[in-house]
C-alpha positions in Angstrom: -34.3 2.9 -28.1 -37.9 1.8 -27.3 -37.4 -1.3 -29.5 -34.3 -2.4 -27.6 -34.3 -6.1 -27.0 -32.7 -8.3 -24.3 -29.5 -8.8 -26.2 -29.1 -5.0 -26.8 -29.6 -4.3 -23.1 -27.1 -7.0 -22.1 -24.5 -5.6 -24.5 -25.2 -2.1 -23.1 -24.7 -3.3 -19.5 -21.4 -4.9 -20.4 -20.4 -1.7 -22.1 -21.2 0.4 -18.9 -19.3 -2.0 -16.6 -16.2 -1.9 -18.8 -16.3 1.9 -19.2 -16.3 2.4 -15.4 -13.7 -0.3 -14.9 -11.3 1.3 -17.4 -11.6 4.7 -15.9 -11.3 3.3 -12.3 -8.1 1.2 -13.1 -6.5 4.1 -15.0 -6.9 6.4 -12.0 -5.7 3.6 -9.6 -2.4 3.6 -11.4 -1.7 7.2 -10.4 -3.7 8.0 -7.3 -4.6 6.6 -3.9 -8.2 6.0 -3.0 -9.8 8.3 -0.4 -10.4 7.0 3.1 -14.1 6.2 2.7 -13.3 4.1 -0.4 -10.8 1.8 1.5 -13.7 -0.3 2.8 -14.4 -3.0 0.1 -18.2 -2.8 0.5 -18.3 1.0 0.0 -16.0 0.6 -3.0 -18.2 -1.9 -4.7 -21.3 0.2 -4.0 -19.6 3.3 -5.6 -18.7 1.3 -8.7 -22.1 -0.3 -8.9 -23.7 3.2 -8.5 -21.6 4.6 -11.4 -22.4 1.6 -13.6 -26.1 1.7 -13.2 -26.3 5.5 -13.4 -24.5 5.3 -16.8 -26.7 2.3 -17.8 -29.9 4.3 -17.0 -28.8 7.2 -19.1 -27.9 5.0 -22.0 -31.3 3.4 -21.9 -32.8 6.7 -22.8 -31.1 6.5 -26.2 -30.1 10.1 -26.9 -26.5 10.5 -28.1 -26.1 14.1 -26.8 -27.4 13.2 -23.4 -25.2 10.1 -23.3 -22.1 12.1 -24.1 -22.8 14.8 -21.5 -23.9 12.4 -18.8 -21.0 10.0 -19.4 -18.6 12.8 -18.9 -20.4 14.0 -15.8 -20.8 10.6 -14.2 -17.3 9.3 -14.7 -15.8 12.7 -13.7 -17.7 12.8 -10.4 -17.0 9.1 -9.8 -13.2 9.4 -10.0 -13.0 12.8 -8.3 -15.0 11.4 -5.3 -13.1 8.2 -5.2 -9.5 9.2 -5.5 -7.4 11.8 -3.6 -4.7 14.1 -4.9 -4.3 17.6 -6.3 -7.4 18.7 -8.2 -5.4 19.8 -11.2 -3.6 16.5 -11.4 -6.9 14.5 -11.2 -8.5 16.7 -13.9 -5.4 16.2 -16.1 -5.6 12.5 -15.6 -9.3 12.5 -16.5 -8.6 14.5 -19.7 -6.0 11.8 -20.6 -8.4 9.0 -20.0 -11.1 10.7 -22.0 -8.6 11.3 -24.8 -7.8 7.6 -24.9 -11.5 6.7 -25.2 -12.0 9.3 -27.9 -8.9 8.1 -29.8 -10.0 4.5 -29.5 -13.4 5.3 -31.1 -11.7 7.2 -33.9 -9.3 4.3 -34.6 -12.3 1.9 -34.4 -14.2 3.9 -37.0 -11.3 3.8 -39.3 -10.7 0.1 -38.9 -14.4 -0.9 -39.3 -15.3 1.8 -41.8 -18.3 2.8 -39.8 -19.7 4.9 -42.7 -20.4 1.6 -44.5 -23.8 0.3 -43.2 -23.0 -3.2 -44.6 -20.5 -3.8 -41.9 -22.9 -3.1 -39.1 -24.7 -6.0 -37.3 -28.5 -6.2 -37.2 -29.2 -4.9 -33.7 -30.6 -1.7 -32.1 -27.4 -1.5 -30.0 -24.7 -2.9 -32.3 -22.4 -5.8 -31.3 -19.4 -3.8 -32.5 -19.6 -2.0 -29.2 -17.9 -5.0 -27.6 -15.2 -4.9 -30.2 -14.8 -1.1 -29.5 -14.4 -1.8 -25.8 -11.7 -4.4 -26.4 -9.8 -1.9 -28.5 -10.3 0.8 -25.9 -9.0 -1.7 -23.2 -5.9 -2.4 -25.3 -5.2 1.3 -25.5 -5.6 1.8 -21.8 -3.3 -1.1 -20.8 -0.7 0.2 -23.2 -0.8 3.7 -21.5 -0.9 2.2 -18.0 2.1 -0.1 -18.7 4.4 2.6 -20.0 3.5 5.7 -17.9 1.6 4.3 -14.9 3.1 4.2 -11.4 1.2 1.2 -10.0 3.1 -1.8 -8.4 1.0 -4.0 -10.6 2.9 -3.2 -13.7 4.4 -6.2 -15.6 7.8 -6.6 -17.0 7.8 -5.1 -20.5 8.7 -8.4 -22.2 5.9 -10.3 -20.3 3.5 -7.5 -21.1 4.2 -7.8 -24.8 3.6 -11.5 -24.7 0.3 -11.1 -22.9 -0.7 -8.3 -25.3 -0.9 -10.9 -28.0 -4.1 -12.2 -26.4 -6.3 -9.1 -26.7 -4.8 -8.1 -30.0 -5.7 -11.6 -31.4 -9.2 -11.3 -29.9 -9.7 -7.9 -31.5 -8.4 -9.4 -34.8 -11.0 -12.2 -34.6 -13.8 -9.7 -34.0 -12.6 -7.5 -36.9 -12.4 -10.6 -39.1 -16.0 -11.6 -38.3 -17.2 -8.1 -39.2 -15.5 -8.2 -42.5 -16.5 -11.7 -43.3 -19.9 -10.6 -44.6 -21.9 -13.0 -42.4 -25.4 -11.8 -41.4 -26.2 -12.9 -37.9 -29.6 -11.0 -37.8 -31.6 -13.9 -39.4 -30.8 -16.5 -36.7 -31.5 -15.5 -33.2 -29.6 -18.4 -31.7 -26.5 -17.7 -33.6 -26.8 -14.0 -32.7 -27.1 -14.9 -29.0 -24.1 -17.2 -29.3 -22.0 -14.6 -31.0 -23.0 -12.0 -28.4 -22.1 -14.3 -25.5 -18.8 -15.2 -27.1 -17.9 -11.6 -27.9 -18.7 -10.7 -24.2 -16.6 -13.6 -22.9 -13.7 -12.6 -25.2 -13.8 -9.0 -23.9 -14.2 -10.0 -20.2 -11.7 -12.8 -20.4 -9.0 -10.6 -21.8 -9.6 -8.1 -18.9 -9.6 -10.9 -16.3 -6.3 -12.4 -17.6 -4.6 -9.0 -17.3 -6.2 -8.4 -13.9 -5.1 -11.7 -12.6 -1.5 -11.3 -13.7 -1.4 -7.7 -12.4 -2.6 -8.9 -9.0 0.1 -11.6 -9.2 2.7 -9.0 -10.0 1.5 -6.9 -7.1 1.7 -9.9 -4.7 5.2 -10.7 -6.0 6.3 -7.1 -5.4 4.8 -7.1 -1.9 6.4 -10.5 -1.1 9.8 -9.1 -2.2 9.3 -6.1 0.0 8.3 -8.3 2.9 11.4 -10.5 2.4 13.6 -7.5 2.6 11.9 -6.4 5.8 12.2 -9.8 7.3 15.9 -9.9 6.5 16.4 -6.5 8.0 14.4 -7.5 11.2 16.5 -10.7 11.5 19.7 -8.6 11.2 18.3 -6.2 13.8 17.4 -9.0 16.2 21.0 -10.4 15.7 22.4 -7.0 16.5 20.2 -6.6 19.6 21.2 -10.1 20.8 24.9 -9.1 20.4 24.2 -5.9 22.3 22.6 -8.0 25.0 25.6 -10.3 25.2 27.8 -7.2 25.5 25.6 -5.9 28.3 25.8 -9.3 30.0 29.6 -9.0 29.8 29.4 -5.5 31.2 27.2 -6.7 34.1 29.7 -9.4 34.9 32.4 -6.8 34.8 30.5 -4.6 37.3 29.9 -7.7 39.5 33.7 -8.4 39.5 34.6 -4.8 40.2 35.7 -5.6 43.8 38.2 -8.1 42.4 39.6 -5.5 40.0 39.9 -2.9 42.8 41.6 -5.4 45.0 44.1 -6.2 42.2 44.8 -2.5 41.7 45.3 -2.1 45.4 47.9 -4.9 45.4 49.7 -3.3 42.4 49.8 0.0 44.3 51.3 -1.7 47.4 54.0 -3.1 45.2 54.6 0.2 43.4 53.8 -1.4 40.0 52.5 1.7 38.2 52.7 0.2 34.8 50.4 -2.6 35.8 48.0 -0.2 37.4 47.9 2.0 34.3 47.3 -1.1 32.1 44.5 -2.4 34.3 42.8 1.1 34.4 43.0 1.4 30.6 41.5 -2.0 30.1 38.7 -1.1 32.5 38.0 2.2 30.9 37.8 0.6 27.4 35.4 -2.0 28.7 33.2 0.7 30.2 33.2 2.8 27.0 32.3 -0.3 24.9 29.5 -1.3 27.2 27.4 1.9 27.4 23.9 0.4 27.3 21.2 2.2 29.3 18.9 0.0 31.3 15.2 0.7 30.7 13.6 -2.6 31.7 14.4 -6.3 32.3 13.2 -7.5 28.9 16.5 -7.9 27.0 15.3 -7.3 23.5 13.0 -4.4 24.4 15.9 -2.9 26.3 18.2 -3.3 23.4 15.7 -1.7 21.0 15.2 1.3 23.2 18.9 1.7 23.9 19.8 1.6 20.2 17.0 4.1 19.2 18.1 6.4 22.0 21.6 6.4 20.6 20.3 7.3 17.2 18.2 10.1 18.7 21.1 11.6 20.5 23.2 11.6 17.3 20.4 13.5 15.5 19.9 15.8 18.4 16.4 14.5 19.1 15.1 14.4 22.7 14.3 10.7 23.5 12.2 10.3 26.6 11.4 6.7 27.7 9.4 5.2 30.5 8.8 1.5 30.9 6.5 0.5 33.7 8.2 -2.2 35.9 6.7 -5.6 35.3 5.4 -5.1 31.8 4.6 -8.5 30.2 5.9 -9.2 26.7 6.7 -12.9 27.0 3.8 -13.7 24.5 5.5 -11.7 21.7 8.3 -13.3 19.7 11.5 -11.3 19.6 11.4 -11.0 15.8 7.8 -9.6 16.0 8.8 -7.2 18.7 11.6 -5.9 16.6 9.2 -5.5 13.6 6.5 -3.8 15.6 8.4 -1.4 18.0 11.4 -1.0 15.7 9.4 0.2 12.8 7.2 2.5 14.9 10.3 4.1 16.5 12.0 4.4 13.2 9.1 6.3 11.8 8.9 8.5 14.9 12.6 9.4 14.8 12.4 10.1 11.1 9.4 12.4 11.5 10.9 14.1 14.6 14.2 14.6 12.7 12.4 16.4 9.9 10.3 18.5 12.3 10.8 22.3 12.1 10.0 22.8 15.7 11.1 20.9 18.8 12.6 17.5 17.9 11.4 14.9 20.4 10.1 11.4 20.8 8.3 10.2 23.9 7.9 6.5 24.6 5.6 5.1 27.3 5.2 1.4 27.8 2.8 0.1 30.5 0.1 -2.4 31.4 -3.6 -1.7 31.1 -6.9 -3.3 32.2 -5.3 -5.1 35.2 -2.6 -6.6 33.0 -4.8 -7.5 30.1 -3.0 -5.4 27.6 0.5 -4.1 27.1 0.3 -0.5 25.7 3.0 1.2 23.7 2.4 4.9 23.3 4.9 6.8 21.0 4.5 10.5 20.7 6.6 12.7 18.4 6.5 16.1 16.7 6.2 16.3 12.9 6.1 18.8 10.1 4.2 18.5 6.8 0.8 17.4 5.6 -0.8 14.2 6.7 -4.0 12.7 5.2 -6.4 11.7 7.9 -9.8 10.2 8.3 -11.3 11.6 11.5 -8.3 11.5 13.9 -6.8 8.4 12.3 -3.7 8.7 10.2 -3.9 7.4 6.7 -0.6 8.6 5.1 1.6 11.5 4.4 1.0 13.2 1.1 4.7 13.0 0.1 5.2 9.3 1.0 2.2 7.1 1.4 1.8 5.1 4.6 4.4 4.4 7.3 7.9 3.5 6.2 8.9 -0.2 6.8 5.9 -2.4 7.4 3.3 0.3 6.9 0.2 1.0 9.0 -1.9 -1.9 7.6 0.9 -4.5 8.1 1.7 -3.3 11.6 -2.0 -3.4 12.6 -2.3 -6.9 11.0 0.7 -8.1 13.1 -0.9 -6.5 16.2 -4.1 -8.4 15.5 -2.0 -11.6 15.7 -1.6 -10.8 19.4 -5.2 -9.7 19.9 -4.4 -6.0 19.7 -4.4 -3.1 17.2 -2.5 0.0 16.2 -4.1 3.5 16.5 -2.5 6.6 15.0 -3.8 10.1 15.8 -2.7 13.7 15.3 -3.3 16.9 17.1 -1.8 20.0 15.6 1.9 19.2 15.2 1.9 16.1 17.5 1.7 12.6 16.2 0.7 9.7 18.5 0.9 6.0 17.8 -0.7 3.7 20.3 0.0 0.0 20.0 -2.0 -2.5 22.1 -1.0 -6.1 22.5 -3.0 -8.6 24.5 -1.2 -10.5 27.2 -3.7 -13.3 27.2 -2.4 -16.6 25.9 
């Protein structure tokens, strides 16, 4: 390809970008990215590296080398970028490669590639752009119907959107079969090249934008469910606090009740004594709320979670340092933060094959600058980690409820952060919240 001109190099670069993008998005439907690829800058560098490696190989212009190096570069790219069982990733790559091969076969049939009259006058033919659009259509069809991504569209909407790339491909095919020769006029050739590129990239961007919109809608629906649950939890804790207030009033009035029973006893009114004692016993039974601290919502959360732990035979050990400051945290956010972390700890401890326990320590640090929540629990199973920081369990990605990222984001709202660590079979979540206004 020593005679390759600027237009050919431009088409080739677009081809390489689309190839890497198609393989990347296909794997993204089935696998989670590895920890190093979660940082946006690293992810862009990895994609750019794969694109320009593929581009450099294609500039050499040897078909056999292109075929071998395309397979090698894309395989190394997806295996390094995504986590999962090796055999599953290899199978996924074979499927992706098969889609590309099938698209090229279908393209050859549609455009009758054995007929030289249907080929445009260029060292790297413009039909490459048409081929990539056809390949993209094949990929989005497979991703829509067998993918597991949250970005999937409703099938009816998908079919409506599919009209756009199909129509675009039809226009490209029509131009090829029209018999026009674009090789004689360089300006027309540049115009057709740019338009073909924009048609290809535009179709990809339309689907990408709507897929992102679908993902945002899915996430918003999940968040709305969580908010509703947290509001219900807060209402429940408020009711518990009211019950506790009633109980405190009952204890405060205990002397009056005892005096009343004493008077009934002096009068020999056993029925009244029995009735009074039964009412008092019922009140005590319905007001069993353990006192951990003076903060009413925090106390209700801990009391409710301890009750759950006891029902599931999980040891629940709590210490709250006297004087902890939580007045800067809204009640709803406290329910979301601590409630979700404790739910995850109880769930993991309940599934633990060894000792089932959850330890909660809440205290001030840096001379009252931060309120620290340390939650420790046993766990069983495999957890994906980066260093000592939890990423996700292999069976169920991320924390339940809000998830690590969302909990950390909410902690940042209060000038803090969430840190998750593991050592052997011990999982530790440390939540720091700033007490500064």
